CHARMM-style PDB file with segment names, atoms N, HN, CA, C and O in Angstrom:
ATOM      1  N   MET     1     165.098 118.236 198.392  1.00  0.00      PROA
ATOM      2  CA  MET     1     164.026 118.310 199.383  1.00  0.00      PROA
ATOM      3  C   MET     1     162.735 117.795 198.754  1.00  0.00      PROA
ATOM      4  O   MET     1     162.415 118.075 197.599  1.00  0.00      PROA
ATOM      5  N   THR     2     162.036 117.059 199.538  1.00  0.00      PROA
ATOM      6  HN  THR     2     162.296 116.832 200.476  1.00  0.00      PROA
ATOM      7  CA  THR     2     160.758 116.580 199.028  1.00  0.00      PROA
ATOM      8  C   THR     2     159.686 117.624 199.288  1.00  0.00      PROA
ATOM      9  O   THR     2     159.866 118.553 200.076  1.00  0.00      PROA
ATOM     10  N   GLN     3     158.598 117.448 198.622  1.00  0.00      PROA
ATOM     11  HN  GLN     3     158.451 116.693 197.982  1.00  0.00      PROA
ATOM     12  CA  GLN     3     157.509 118.417 198.769  1.00  0.00      PROA
ATOM     13  C   GLN     3     156.919 118.368 200.182  1.00  0.00      PROA
ATOM     14  O   GLN     3     156.497 119.397 200.709  1.00  0.00      PROA
ATOM     15  N   GLY     4     156.887 117.195 200.793  1.00  0.00      PROA
ATOM     16  HN  GLY     4     157.230 116.359 200.365  1.00  0.00      PROA
ATOM     17  CA  GLY     4     156.363 117.061 202.160  1.00  0.00      PROA
ATOM     18  C   GLY     4     157.220 117.805 203.168  1.00  0.00      PROA
ATOM     19  O   GLY     4     156.695 118.447 204.078  1.00  0.00      PROA
ATOM     20  N   LEU     5     158.538 117.724 203.011  1.00  0.00      PROA
ATOM     21  HN  LEU     5     158.964 117.203 202.272  1.00  0.00      PROA
ATOM     22  CA  LEU     5     159.441 118.424 203.923  1.00  0.00      PROA
ATOM     23  C   LEU     5     159.302 119.934 203.760  1.00  0.00      PROA
ATOM     24  O   LEU     5     159.292 120.672 204.745  1.00  0.00      PROA
ATOM     25  N   ARG     6     159.196 120.385 202.526  1.00  0.00      PROA
ATOM     26  HN  ARG     6     159.205 119.785 201.725  1.00  0.00      PROA
ATOM     27  CA  ARG     6     158.993 121.822 202.294  1.00  0.00      PROA
ATOM     28  C   ARG     6     157.693 122.303 202.934  1.00  0.00      PROA
ATOM     29  O   ARG     6     157.645 123.386 203.518  1.00  0.00      PROA
ATOM     30  N   LEU     7     156.657 121.503 202.822  1.00  0.00      PROA
ATOM     31  HN  LEU     7     156.697 120.624 202.347  1.00  0.00      PROA
ATOM     32  CA  LEU     7     155.373 121.862 203.416  1.00  0.00      PROA
ATOM     33  C   LEU     7     155.471 121.921 204.942  1.00  0.00      PROA
ATOM     34  O   LEU     7     154.885 122.802 205.569  1.00  0.00      PROA
ATOM     35  N   ALA     8     156.206 120.990 205.532  1.00  0.00      PROA
ATOM     36  HN  ALA     8     156.682 120.274 205.022  1.00  0.00      PROA
ATOM     37  CA  ALA     8     156.383 120.981 206.985  1.00  0.00      PROA
ATOM     38  C   ALA     8     157.165 122.207 207.451  1.00  0.00      PROA
ATOM     39  O   ALA     8     156.823 122.819 208.463  1.00  0.00      PROA
ATOM     40  N   VAL     9     158.209 122.560 206.717  1.00  0.00      PROA
ATOM     41  HN  VAL     9     158.487 122.063 205.895  1.00  0.00      PROA
ATOM     42  CA  VAL     9     159.003 123.749 207.066  1.00  0.00      PROA
ATOM     43  C   VAL     9     158.154 125.007 206.936  1.00  0.00      PROA
ATOM     44  O   VAL     9     158.239 125.907 207.770  1.00  0.00      PROA
ATOM     45  N   MET    10     157.346 125.067 205.901  1.00  0.00      PROA
ATOM     46  HN  MET    10     157.277 124.335 205.223  1.00  0.00      PROA
ATOM     47  CA  MET    10     156.470 126.226 205.705  1.00  0.00      PROA
ATOM     48  C   MET    10     155.443 126.322 206.828  1.00  0.00      PROA
ATOM     49  O   MET    10     155.168 127.417 207.319  1.00  0.00      PROA
ATOM     50  N   ALA    11     154.876 125.197 207.240  1.00  0.00      PROA
ATOM     51  HN  ALA    11     155.099 124.308 206.841  1.00  0.00      PROA
ATOM     52  CA  ALA    11     153.899 125.197 208.333  1.00  0.00      PROA
ATOM     53  C   ALA    11     154.548 125.650 209.636  1.00  0.00      PROA
ATOM     54  O   ALA    11     153.941 126.395 210.405  1.00  0.00      PROA
ATOM     55  N   ALA    12     155.778 125.205 209.889  1.00  0.00      PROA
ATOM     56  HN  ALA    12     156.271 124.599 209.265  1.00  0.00      PROA
ATOM     57  CA  ALA    12     156.485 125.626 211.101  1.00  0.00      PROA
ATOM     58  C   ALA    12     156.766 127.129 211.070  1.00  0.00      PROA
ATOM     59  O   ALA    12     156.631 127.806 212.089  1.00  0.00      PROA
ATOM     60  N   ALA    13     157.149 127.645 209.918  1.00  0.00      PROA
ATOM     61  HN  ALA    13     157.259 127.094 209.091  1.00  0.00      PROA
ATOM     62  CA  ALA    13     157.413 129.079 209.804  1.00  0.00      PROA
ATOM     63  C   ALA    13     156.145 129.892 210.034  1.00  0.00      PROA
ATOM     64  O   ALA    13     156.183 130.930 210.694  1.00  0.00      PROA
ATOM     65  N   VAL    14     155.032 129.428 209.495  1.00  0.00      PROA
ATOM     66  HN  VAL    14     155.001 128.585 208.959  1.00  0.00      PROA
ATOM     67  CA  VAL    14     153.759 130.127 209.699  1.00  0.00      PROA
ATOM     68  C   VAL    14     153.366 130.094 211.172  1.00  0.00      PROA
ATOM     69  O   VAL    14     152.869 131.089 211.700  1.00  0.00      PROA
ATOM     70  N   ALA    15     153.584 128.964 211.842  1.00  0.00      PROA
ATOM     71  HN  ALA    15     153.988 128.156 211.413  1.00  0.00      PROA
ATOM     72  CA  ALA    15     153.244 128.848 213.262  1.00  0.00      PROA
ATOM     73  C   ALA    15     154.102 129.778 214.116  1.00  0.00      PROA
ATOM     74  O   ALA    15     153.594 130.422 215.034  1.00  0.00      PROA
ATOM     75  N   VAL    16     155.386 129.851 213.823  1.00  0.00      PROA
ATOM     76  HN  VAL    16     155.799 129.328 213.077  1.00  0.00      PROA
ATOM     77  CA  VAL    16     156.284 130.731 214.587  1.00  0.00      PROA
ATOM     78  C   VAL    16     155.900 132.191 214.373  1.00  0.00      PROA
ATOM     79  O   VAL    16     155.870 132.969 215.326  1.00  0.00      PROA
ATOM     80  N   ASN    17     155.607 132.567 213.137  1.00  0.00      PROA
ATOM     81  HN  ASN    17     155.631 131.935 212.363  1.00  0.00      PROA
ATOM     82  CA  ASN    17     155.199 133.946 212.863  1.00  0.00      PROA
ATOM     83  C   ASN    17     153.875 134.279 213.536  1.00  0.00      PROA
ATOM     84  O   ASN    17     153.699 135.387 214.042  1.00  0.00      PROA
ATOM     85  N   GLY    18     152.949 133.339 213.546  1.00  0.00      PROA
ATOM     86  HN  GLY    18     153.092 132.439 213.134  1.00  0.00      PROA
ATOM     87  CA  GLY    18     151.668 133.567 214.220  1.00  0.00      PROA
ATOM     88  C   GLY    18     151.846 133.761 215.711  1.00  0.00      PROA
ATOM     89  O   GLY    18     151.210 134.632 216.304  1.00  0.00      PROA
ATOM     90  N   ALA    19     152.707 132.958 216.325  1.00  0.00      PROA
ATOM     91  HN  ALA    19     153.224 132.251 215.843  1.00  0.00      PROA
ATOM     92  CA  ALA    19     152.963 133.108 217.759  1.00  0.00      PROA
ATOM     93  C   ALA    19     153.627 134.452 218.053  1.00  0.00      PROA
ATOM     94  O   ALA    19     153.296 135.106 219.042  1.00  0.00      PROA
ATOM     95  N   ALA    20     154.554 134.860 217.205  1.00  0.00      PROA
ATOM     96  HN  ALA    20     154.823 134.329 216.402  1.00  0.00      PROA
ATOM     97  CA  ALA    20     155.219 136.151 217.409  1.00  0.00      PROA
ATOM     98  C   ALA    20     154.226 137.302 217.280  1.00  0.00      PROA
ATOM     99  O   ALA    20     154.290 138.263 218.047  1.00  0.00      PROA
ATOM    100  N   LEU    21     153.324 137.214 216.332  1.00  0.00      PROA
ATOM    101  HN  LEU    21     153.273 136.434 215.709  1.00  0.00      PROA
ATOM    102  CA  LEU    21     152.310 138.262 216.177  1.00  0.00      PROA
ATOM    103  C   LEU    21     151.368 138.306 217.376  1.00  0.00      PROA
ATOM    104  O   LEU    21     150.949 139.386 217.791  1.00  0.00      PROA
ATOM    105  N   ALA    22     151.031 137.153 217.932  1.00  0.00      PROA
ATOM    106  HN  ALA    22     151.371 136.275 217.594  1.00  0.00      PROA
ATOM    107  CA  ALA    22     150.160 137.121 219.110  1.00  0.00      PROA
ATOM    108  C   ALA    22     150.839 137.773 220.308  1.00  0.00      PROA
ATOM    109  O   ALA    22     150.199 138.515 221.053  1.00  0.00      PROA
ATOM    110  N   VAL    23     152.120 137.507 220.499  1.00  0.00      PROA
ATOM    111  HN  VAL    23     152.640 136.905 219.894  1.00  0.00      PROA
ATOM    112  CA  VAL    23     152.867 138.119 221.604  1.00  0.00      PROA
ATOM    113  C   VAL    23     152.975 139.624 221.398  1.00  0.00      PROA
ATOM    114  O   VAL    23     152.819 140.391 222.349  1.00  0.00      PROA
ATOM    115  N   LEU    24     153.234 140.046 220.191  1.00  0.00      PROA
ATOM    116  HN  LEU    24     153.360 139.423 219.419  1.00  0.00      PROA
ATOM    117  CA  LEU    24     153.327 141.474 219.892  1.00  0.00      PROA
ATOM    118  C   LEU    24     151.995 142.171 220.129  1.00  0.00      PROA
ATOM    119  O   LEU    24     151.957 143.282 220.659  1.00  0.00      PROA
ATOM    120  N   HSD    25     150.914 141.529 219.742  1.00  0.00      PROA
ATOM    121  HN  HSD    25     150.944 140.626 219.312  1.00  0.00      PROA
ATOM    122  CA  HSD    25     149.584 142.101 219.949  1.00  0.00      PROA
ATOM    123  C   HSD    25     149.291 142.265 221.437  1.00  0.00      PROA
ATOM    124  O   HSD    25     148.762 143.297 221.849  1.00  0.00      PROA
ATOM    125  N   ALA    26     149.623 141.274 222.240  1.00  0.00      PROA
ATOM    126  HN  ALA    26     150.053 140.436 221.905  1.00  0.00      PROA
ATOM    127  CA  ALA    26     149.398 141.355 223.685  1.00  0.00      PROA
ATOM    128  C   ALA    26     150.233 142.474 224.304  1.00  0.00      PROA
ATOM    129  O   ALA    26     149.750 143.192 225.179  1.00  0.00      PROA
ATOM    130  N   ALA    27     151.468 142.628 223.864  1.00  0.00      PROA
ATOM    131  HN  ALA    27     151.860 142.044 223.153  1.00  0.00      PROA
ATOM    132  CA  ALA    27     152.328 143.688 224.393  1.00  0.00      PROA
ATOM    133  C   ALA    27     151.791 145.065 224.018  1.00  0.00      PROA
ATOM    134  O   ALA    27     151.838 145.990 224.828  1.00  0.00      PROA
ATOM    135  N   MET    28     151.286 145.204 222.806  1.00  0.00      PROA
ATOM    136  HN  MET    28     151.248 144.452 222.148  1.00  0.00      PROA
ATOM    137  CA  MET    28     150.731 146.493 222.385  1.00  0.00      PROA
ATOM    138  C   MET    28     149.472 146.825 223.176  1.00  0.00      PROA
ATOM    139  O   MET    28     149.261 147.983 223.536  1.00  0.00      PROA
ATOM    140  N   LEU    29     148.636 145.832 223.451  1.00  0.00      PROA
ATOM    141  HN  LEU    29     148.807 144.891 223.158  1.00  0.00      PROA
ATOM    142  CA  LEU    29     147.439 146.078 224.256  1.00  0.00      PROA
ATOM    143  C   LEU    29     147.804 146.509 225.666  1.00  0.00      PROA
ATOM    144  O   LEU    29     147.176 147.408 226.227  1.00  0.00      PROA
ATOM    145  N   GLN    30     148.819 145.872 226.243  1.00  0.00      PROA
ATOM    146  HN  GLN    30     149.329 145.142 225.788  1.00  0.00      PROA
ATOM    147  CA  GLN    30     149.247 146.226 227.591  1.00  0.00      PROA
ATOM    148  C   GLN    30     149.802 147.653 227.617  1.00  0.00      PROA
ATOM    149  O   GLN    30     149.518 148.403 228.551  1.00  0.00      PROA
ATOM    150  N   THR    31     150.576 148.033 226.622  1.00  0.00      PROA
ATOM    151  HN  THR    31     150.807 147.424 225.864  1.00  0.00      PROA
ATOM    152  CA  THR    31     151.131 149.383 226.553  1.00  0.00      PROA
ATOM    153  C   THR    31     150.022 150.412 226.388  1.00  0.00      PROA
ATOM    154  O   THR    31     150.058 151.466 227.023  1.00  0.00      PROA
ATOM    155  N   ALA    32     149.050 150.125 225.554  1.00  0.00      PROA
ATOM    156  HN  ALA    32     149.021 149.269 225.038  1.00  0.00      PROA
ATOM    157  CA  ALA    32     147.936 151.056 225.357  1.00  0.00      PROA
ATOM    158  C   ALA    32     147.136 151.221 226.643  1.00  0.00      PROA
ATOM    159  O   ALA    32     146.681 152.322 226.952  1.00  0.00      PROA
ATOM    160  N   GLU    33     146.961 150.143 227.390  1.00  0.00      PROA
ATOM    161  HN  GLU    33     147.331 149.248 227.139  1.00  0.00      PROA
ATOM    162  CA  GLU    33     146.226 150.229 228.654  1.00  0.00      PROA
ATOM    163  C   GLU    33     146.999 151.067 229.670  1.00  0.00      PROA
ATOM    164  O   GLU    33     146.399 151.849 230.408  1.00  0.00      PROA
ATOM    165  N   GLN    34     148.314 150.913 229.716  1.00  0.00      PROA
ATOM    166  HN  GLN    34     148.801 150.277 229.117  1.00  0.00      PROA
ATOM    167  CA  GLN    34     149.132 151.708 230.631  1.00  0.00      PROA
ATOM    168  C   GLN    34     149.075 153.185 230.259  1.00  0.00      PROA
ATOM    169  O   GLN    34     148.982 154.038 231.143  1.00  0.00      PROA
ATOM    170  N   GLU    35     149.130 153.498 228.983  1.00  0.00      PROA
ATOM    171  HN  GLU    35     149.206 152.806 228.265  1.00  0.00      PROA
ATOM    172  CA  GLU    35     149.057 154.895 228.554  1.00  0.00      PROA
ATOM    173  C   GLU    35     147.694 155.491 228.873  1.00  0.00      PROA
ATOM    174  O   GLU    35     147.607 156.650 229.279  1.00  0.00      PROA
ATOM    175  N   ARG    36     146.639 154.721 228.698  1.00  0.00      PROA
ATOM    176  HN  ARG    36     146.710 153.780 228.368  1.00  0.00      PROA
ATOM    177  CA  ARG    36     145.291 155.201 228.990  1.00  0.00      PROA
ATOM    178  C   ARG    36     145.129 155.479 230.485  1.00  0.00      PROA
ATOM    179  O   ARG    36     144.507 156.471 230.866  1.00  0.00      PROA
ATOM    180  N   SER    37     145.682 154.616 231.328  1.00  0.00      PROA
ATOM    181  HN  SER    37     146.187 153.810 231.019  1.00  0.00      PROA
ATOM    182  CA  SER    37     145.566 154.835 232.770  1.00  0.00      PROA
ATOM    183  C   SER    37     146.452 155.996 233.224  1.00  0.00      PROA
ATOM    184  O   SER    37     146.136 156.651 234.217  1.00  0.00      PROA
ATOM    185  N   ALA    38     147.549 156.264 232.520  1.00  0.00      PROA
ATOM    186  HN  ALA    38     147.805 155.732 231.713  1.00  0.00      PROA
ATOM    187  CA  ALA    38     148.415 157.382 232.883  1.00  0.00      PROA
ATOM    188  C   ALA    38     147.769 158.720 232.540  1.00  0.00      PROA
ATOM    189  O   ALA    38     148.078 159.734 233.166  1.00  0.00      PROA
ATOM    190  N   LEU    39     146.883 158.735 231.561  1.00  0.00      PROA
ATOM    191  HN  LEU    39     146.631 157.911 231.052  1.00  0.00      PROA
ATOM    192  CA  LEU    39     146.247 159.982 231.151  1.00  0.00      PROA
ATOM    193  C   LEU    39     145.046 160.361 232.012  1.00  0.00      PROA
ATOM    194  O   LEU    39     144.543 161.481 231.913  1.00  0.00      PROA
ATOM    195  N   GLN    40     144.587 159.453 232.844  1.00  0.00      PROA
ATOM    196  HN  GLN    40     144.995 158.543 232.925  1.00  0.00      PROA
ATOM    197  CA  GLN    40     143.430 159.759 233.674  1.00  0.00      PROA
ATOM    198  C   GLN    40     143.806 160.824 234.697  1.00  0.00      PROA
ATOM    199  O   GLN    40     144.915 160.841 235.231  1.00  0.00      PROA
ATOM    200  N   ARG    41     142.858 161.699 234.951  1.00  0.00      PROA
ATOM    201  HN  ARG    41     141.957 161.685 234.517  1.00  0.00      PROA
ATOM    202  CA  ARG    41     143.113 162.777 235.897  1.00  0.00      PROA
ATOM    203  C   ARG    41     143.025 162.236 237.318  1.00  0.00      PROA
ATOM    204  O   ARG    41     142.190 161.376 237.600  1.00  0.00      PROA
ATOM    205  N   PRO    42     143.871 162.725 238.209  1.00  0.00      PROA
ATOM    206  CA  PRO    42     143.783 162.276 239.603  1.00  0.00      PROA
ATOM    207  C   PRO    42     142.514 162.811 240.262  1.00  0.00      PROA
ATOM    208  O   PRO    42     141.980 163.840 239.850  1.00  0.00      PROA
ATOM    209  N   ALA    43     142.047 162.119 241.267  1.00  0.00      PROA
ATOM    210  HN  ALA    43     142.481 161.283 241.602  1.00  0.00      PROA
ATOM    211  CA  ALA    43     140.846 162.543 241.980  1.00  0.00      PROA
ATOM    212  C   ALA    43     141.138 163.820 242.761  1.00  0.00      PROA
ATOM    213  O   ALA    43     142.257 164.035 243.226  1.00  0.00      PROA
ATOM    214  N   ARG    44     140.134 164.649 242.898  1.00  0.00      PROA
ATOM    215  HN  ARG    44     139.225 164.475 242.521  1.00  0.00      PROA
ATOM    216  CA  ARG    44     140.306 165.878 243.667  1.00  0.00      PROA
ATOM    217  C   ARG    44     140.333 165.561 245.153  1.00  0.00      PROA
ATOM    218  O   ARG    44     139.617 164.678 245.627  1.00  0.00      PROA
ATOM    219  N   ILE    45     141.161 166.287 245.875  1.00  0.00      PROA
ATOM    220  HN  ILE    45     141.742 167.004 245.490  1.00  0.00      PROA
ATOM    221  CA  ILE    45     141.243 166.127 247.320  1.00  0.00      PROA
ATOM    222  C   ILE    45     140.592 167.346 247.952  1.00  0.00      PROA
ATOM    223  O   ILE    45     141.009 168.478 247.709  1.00  0.00      PROA
ATOM    224  N   VAL    46     139.577 167.111 248.755  1.00  0.00      PROA
ATOM    225  HN  VAL    46     139.238 166.191 248.952  1.00  0.00      PROA
ATOM    226  CA  VAL    46     138.838 168.194 249.393  1.00  0.00      PROA
ATOM    227  C   VAL    46     139.093 168.128 250.892  1.00  0.00      PROA
ATOM    228  O   VAL    46     138.862 167.099 251.526  1.00  0.00      PROA
ATOM    229  N   VAL    47     139.573 169.239 251.453  1.00  0.00      PROA
ATOM    230  HN  VAL    47     139.761 170.075 250.937  1.00  0.00      PROA
ATOM    231  CA  VAL    47     139.809 169.314 252.891  1.00  0.00      PROA
ATOM    232  C   VAL    47     138.633 170.039 253.505  1.00  0.00      PROA
ATOM    233  O   VAL    47     138.342 171.182 253.153  1.00  0.00      PROA
ATOM    234  N   SER    48     137.950 169.366 254.433  1.00  0.00      PROA
ATOM    235  HN  SER    48     138.186 168.437 254.719  1.00  0.00      PROA
ATOM    236  CA  SER    48     136.746 169.962 255.012  1.00  0.00      PROA
ATOM    237  C   SER    48     136.938 170.414 256.458  1.00  0.00      PROA
ATOM    238  O   SER    48     135.969 170.832 257.092  1.00  0.00      PROA
ATOM    239  N   ALA    49     138.137 170.345 256.992  1.00  0.00      PROA
ATOM    240  HN  ALA    49     138.924 170.005 256.477  1.00  0.00      PROA
ATOM    241  CA  ALA    49     138.381 170.775 258.372  1.00  0.00      PROA
ATOM    242  C   ALA    49     138.575 172.285 258.409  1.00  0.00      PROA
ATOM    243  O   ALA    49     139.073 172.873 257.449  1.00  0.00      PROA
ATOM    244  N   PRO    50     138.187 172.911 259.504  1.00  0.00      PROA
ATOM    245  CA  PRO    50     138.459 174.347 259.645  1.00  0.00      PROA
ATOM    246  C   PRO    50     139.970 174.593 259.649  1.00  0.00      PROA
ATOM    247  O   PRO    50     140.729 173.720 260.070  1.00  0.00      PROA
ATOM    248  N   PRO    51     140.419 175.761 259.189  1.00  0.00      PROA
ATOM    249  CA  PRO    51     141.856 176.027 259.094  1.00  0.00      PROA
ATOM    250  C   PRO    51     142.585 175.912 260.431  1.00  0.00      PROA
ATOM    251  O   PRO    51     143.714 175.422 260.465  1.00  0.00      PROA
ATOM    252  N   SER    52     141.970 176.349 261.535  1.00  0.00      PROA
ATOM    253  HN  SER    52     141.053 176.747 261.507  1.00  0.00      PROA
ATOM    254  CA  SER    52     142.676 176.300 262.817  1.00  0.00      PROA
ATOM    255  C   SER    52     142.946 174.855 263.238  1.00  0.00      PROA
ATOM    256  O   SER    52     144.030 174.547 263.734  1.00  0.00      PROA
ATOM    257  N   THR    53     141.984 173.984 263.048  1.00  0.00      PROA
ATOM    258  HN  THR    53     141.104 174.234 262.646  1.00  0.00      PROA
ATOM    259  CA  THR    53     142.183 172.579 263.405  1.00  0.00      PROA
ATOM    260  C   THR    53     143.222 171.941 262.493  1.00  0.00      PROA
ATOM    261  O   THR    53     144.024 171.118 262.935  1.00  0.00      PROA
ATOM    262  N   LEU    54     143.206 172.314 261.245  1.00  0.00      PROA
ATOM    263  HN  LEU    54     142.555 172.982 260.886  1.00  0.00      PROA
ATOM    264  CA  LEU    54     144.161 171.766 260.291  1.00  0.00      PROA
ATOM    265  C   LEU    54     145.584 172.191 260.640  1.00  0.00      PROA
ATOM    266  O   LEU    54     146.497 171.366 260.603  1.00  0.00      PROA
ATOM    267  N   VAL    55     145.787 173.458 260.975  1.00  0.00      PROA
ATOM    268  HN  VAL    55     145.045 174.128 261.005  1.00  0.00      PROA
ATOM    269  CA  VAL    55     147.113 173.953 261.338  1.00  0.00      PROA
ATOM    270  C   VAL    55     147.569 173.310 262.639  1.00  0.00      PROA
ATOM    271  O   VAL    55     148.734 172.937 262.768  1.00  0.00      PROA
ATOM    272  N   ALA    56     146.663 173.176 263.607  1.00  0.00      PROA
ATOM    273  HN  ALA    56     145.716 173.479 263.503  1.00  0.00      PROA
ATOM    274  CA  ALA    56     147.031 172.565 264.882  1.00  0.00      PROA
ATOM    275  C   ALA    56     147.411 171.099 264.689  1.00  0.00      PROA
ATOM    276  O   ALA    56     148.338 170.608 265.333  1.00  0.00      PROA
ATOM    277  N   THR    57     146.719 170.418 263.827  1.00  0.00      PROA
ATOM    278  HN  THR    57     145.966 170.817 263.303  1.00  0.00      PROA
ATOM    279  CA  THR    57     147.029 169.010 263.578  1.00  0.00      PROA
ATOM    280  C   THR    57     148.370 168.865 262.871  1.00  0.00      PROA
ATOM    281  O   THR    57     149.109 167.919 263.143  1.00  0.00      PROA
ATOM    282  N   GLN    58     148.691 169.777 261.978  1.00  0.00      PROA
ATOM    283  HN  GLN    58     148.090 170.545 261.757  1.00  0.00      PROA
ATOM    284  CA  GLN    58     149.950 169.682 261.249  1.00  0.00      PROA
ATOM    285  C   GLN    58     151.146 170.034 262.119  1.00  0.00      PROA
ATOM    286  O   GLN    58     152.226 169.477 261.920  1.00  0.00      PROA
ATOM    287  N   SER    59     150.990 170.937 263.074  1.00  0.00      PROA
ATOM    288  HN  SER    59     150.113 171.389 263.236  1.00  0.00      PROA
ATOM    289  CA  SER    59     152.127 171.376 263.879  1.00  0.00      PROA
ATOM    290  C   SER    59     152.284 170.585 265.171  1.00  0.00      PROA
ATOM    291  O   SER    59     153.276 170.771 265.877  1.00  0.00      PROA
ATOM    292  N   CYS    60     151.359 169.728 265.497  1.00  0.00      PROA
ATOM    293  HN  CYS    60     150.553 169.578 264.924  1.00  0.00      PROA
ATOM    294  CA  CYS    60     151.423 168.955 266.735  1.00  0.00      PROA
ATOM    295  C   CYS    60     152.410 167.801 266.570  1.00  0.00      PROA
ATOM    296  O   CYS    60     152.336 167.077 265.577  1.00  0.00      PROA
ATOM    297  N   PRO    61     153.344 167.608 267.529  1.00  0.00      PROA
ATOM    298  CA  PRO    61     154.309 166.518 267.402  1.00  0.00      PROA
ATOM    299  C   PRO    61     153.681 165.134 267.593  1.00  0.00      PROA
ATOM    300  O   PRO    61     154.140 164.159 267.000  1.00  0.00      PROA
ATOM    301  N   ALA    62     152.640 165.046 268.413  1.00  0.00      PROA
ATOM    302  HN  ALA    62     152.267 165.839 268.895  1.00  0.00      PROA
ATOM    303  CA  ALA    62     151.971 163.762 268.642  1.00  0.00      PROA
ATOM    304  C   ALA    62     150.568 163.840 268.052  1.00  0.00      PROA
ATOM    305  O   ALA    62     149.731 164.567 268.588  1.00  0.00      PROA
ATOM    306  N   PRO    63     150.283 163.132 266.989  1.00  0.00      PROA
ATOM    307  CA  PRO    63     148.986 163.273 266.329  1.00  0.00      PROA
ATOM    308  C   PRO    63     147.807 162.784 267.168  1.00  0.00      PROA
ATOM    309  O   PRO    63     146.674 163.177 266.891  1.00  0.00      PROA
ATOM    310  N   ARG    64     148.023 161.951 268.174  1.00  0.00      PROA
ATOM    311  HN  ARG    64     148.943 161.632 268.399  1.00  0.00      PROA
ATOM    312  CA  ARG    64     146.908 161.442 268.969  1.00  0.00      PROA
ATOM    313  C   ARG    64     146.573 162.352 270.150  1.00  0.00      PROA
ATOM    314  O   ARG    64     145.612 162.087 270.872  1.00  0.00      PROA
ATOM    315  N   VAL    65     147.340 163.407 270.357  1.00  0.00      PROA
ATOM    316  HN  VAL    65     148.120 163.622 269.770  1.00  0.00      PROA
ATOM    317  CA  VAL    65     147.076 164.311 271.478  1.00  0.00      PROA
ATOM    318  C   VAL    65     145.822 165.126 271.215  1.00  0.00      PROA
ATOM    319  O   VAL    65     145.015 165.329 272.123  1.00  0.00      PROA
ATOM    320  N   LEU    66     145.648 165.594 269.994  1.00  0.00      PROA
ATOM    321  HN  LEU    66     146.304 165.429 269.257  1.00  0.00      PROA
ATOM    322  CA  LEU    66     144.499 166.445 269.688  1.00  0.00      PROA
ATOM    323  C   LEU    66     143.251 165.651 269.475  1.00  0.00      PROA
ATOM    324  OT1 LEU    66     142.194 166.223 269.209  1.00  0.00      PROA
TER     325      LEU     66
END
């Protein structure tokens, strides 16, 4: 093998390893973002209707009647 061919093979190996590291880094960032969004607390749900209206709305078969 000549020195030029060895240098070309080494450059190709470095390029492939660099591309693999870039893909791995992107995947790790995406996973960290998903974990961060999964840990967020859900928003509170506040019901402001009086109980009688709420019960009537839930038990009514046709929601547009009330």
